[in-house]
N, C-alpha and C positions, 0 to 999 in steps of 0.2 A: 504493500500500500504506499503510495507516495506521501510526501509531507503535506501536500495541499489537501489530499483526501483525508488525512488524519486530522488536519486542522478544521476542515469543513464539518467533520463528525464530532469535534471536541465540544461536549456539552456545556463546559464552564465559561466559554467565551461570551462576552456580553453581546446580545442580539436584540434587534428590534424587528418584528415581522420576519423572523427567520434569517435576517441579514446581519452580518457583523456590524456592531455599533461603536462609533468613535464620537467623543464629545469635543475633541480638539485635534488640530492637525498633527500635534506631536505624537498622539496616541497611534494614529495610523502609520506614522513613520517608524515608530519603535516596533510596532507589530510587523511591518514590512521588512525591516532590517533582520529581525530574528528569523522570520520565514525564509528570507533570501539566503541567509548564511546556512540555514539547515538544508535548504534545497541544493545549495552549491557544495555541500559536503564539508563545510568548515566544522560543524558539530552535528551530533545526532539530535533529532528532535526530542527524543526522550530525556537527553541530558538537559536540554533547556527546560523542558516541562518539569523535571525534577527540581531544578533551581527555582522555578516559579512557585511550586508547591512549597519548597523550603521557605521562601520569602514570605508567603502568605501565612505559613505556620508560625514563623518568628513574629509577625505582626500580631497574630492571634494570641500567642504565648505572652506578648508584652502588654496585653489588654486592649489591643487595637479593635477587638470586636465588641467593645462597649457601645451602647446605643448612641453616644454623642461623639464617637471617635471618627466617624466618616469613613467611607469605603471608596477606594479608587483602584479598581482592578489593574488599570494600566500603569499605576504608580509601582505596583508590585511587578508588573511585567518589565518596566524599565530597570528596576533594581536587579531583577534576574538577568536581564540582558547585560547590564554593566558587569555583573559578576562573571558571567560566561565569557564576555569579551576579554576580561583580565585572565580568567583560568585557562583559556585556550590560547592566550598570548597573541590574540588578534591585535590588541592595543596594550600599550604599557599604561601604568597608572597616570603618568604625566601626559601621555597622548589623550587618554580618556578624559582627563581633567580639562585639557585645552579644548577638546571637541565639545565638552558639555558647556564650557564658557562661551564658545562660538555659537552654539545652538541657542543658548539662553539669550544671547544678544540678538540673534536673528529673530527669535520668537518675540522679543520685546519690541522689535521694530517691524513686525509683519504688517502692521496696520499701515505703515508708510507706503508700501507697494499698492495696497488697495485704494489709497487716496491720491496716488500719483505724485507723491513727494517723498523726500528722503531726508534723514537726519545725518547722512554720511559726512 
C-alpha cells in the first residue's frame, strides 16, 4: 500500500466532509513536507506516524488534554516533523532553526502579497 493510500485511510487526520482539513497555510505545508519525504523514501511513514503519536502522548501526559488546554493536531504534526527531520539528519538543529525563523518571517508577512505591497 502506498503512502498516499495509507494517509487517505488514516482515521485520525482532521477532515471536513471526508476531505483533509487545514485551518492555515502552514498546516498544509507541514503535511505536504512529511508526506513528500515519506513518498521519496527519506523515512518510512510508520516512523513519522510513531513520532506523531509520541508527540500527542507527551502533550496528553503533560495535561494538554485538559478542557482549557486547546487542541491543535497540526502543532503536534509539526513537532513530529521537526523531530524526524533531526533524527534522520535531513537537517541539523541550526538549519532547522534558521528555516523555522525564515518561515515565521514569511508567515508574518503573507498578508503583504495578498494586498500587493511588501515590507521588504
